[in-house]
C-alpha positions, -999 to +999 in steps of 0.1 A: +747-354+501+711-358+513+703-368+549+670-378+564+654-356+591+621-356+610+602-323+612+597-316+649+566-295+642+548-320+619+565-353+628+570-360+591+602-374+575+620-355+548+653-357+530+674-328+520+709-317+510+702-282+525+718-289+558+750-278+575+769-279+608+769-243+621+798-249+646+816-282+650+808-317+660+828-334+687+831-371+695+825-377+732+831-409+751+810-423+780+824-442+809+818-476+792+838-465+761+808-458+739+811-428+715+786-404+701+787-371+683+778-339+701+769-307+684+741-293+661+730-298+626+707-273+609+684-284+580+659-266+558+624-281+564+601-282+533+570-284+555+577-254+577+599-234+552+624-228+580+656-242+593+653-267+622+682-276+646+689-312+653+713-331+676+733-357+656+714-386+673+681-372+661+691-378+625+678-413+614+704-436+599+693-449+565+715-480+569+698-490+602+666-510+598+640-508+626+632-544+618+668-555+621+675-580+649+712-577+647+730-563+677 
């Protein structure tokens, strides 16, 4: 499965299936009951030819539109 990433060195978007979770992801809750994933995802960057490390919330969601007004 391909995911979308943004190269931290060149600020350019790329999609790749060359990614993995080196350890584990954990669901954490905040005081208001919100949840988010905590951990690391590594992905091969075609611009830098190296693996970059990303937090799960740094990975853009392809289903979420920036133009969307839904809350």
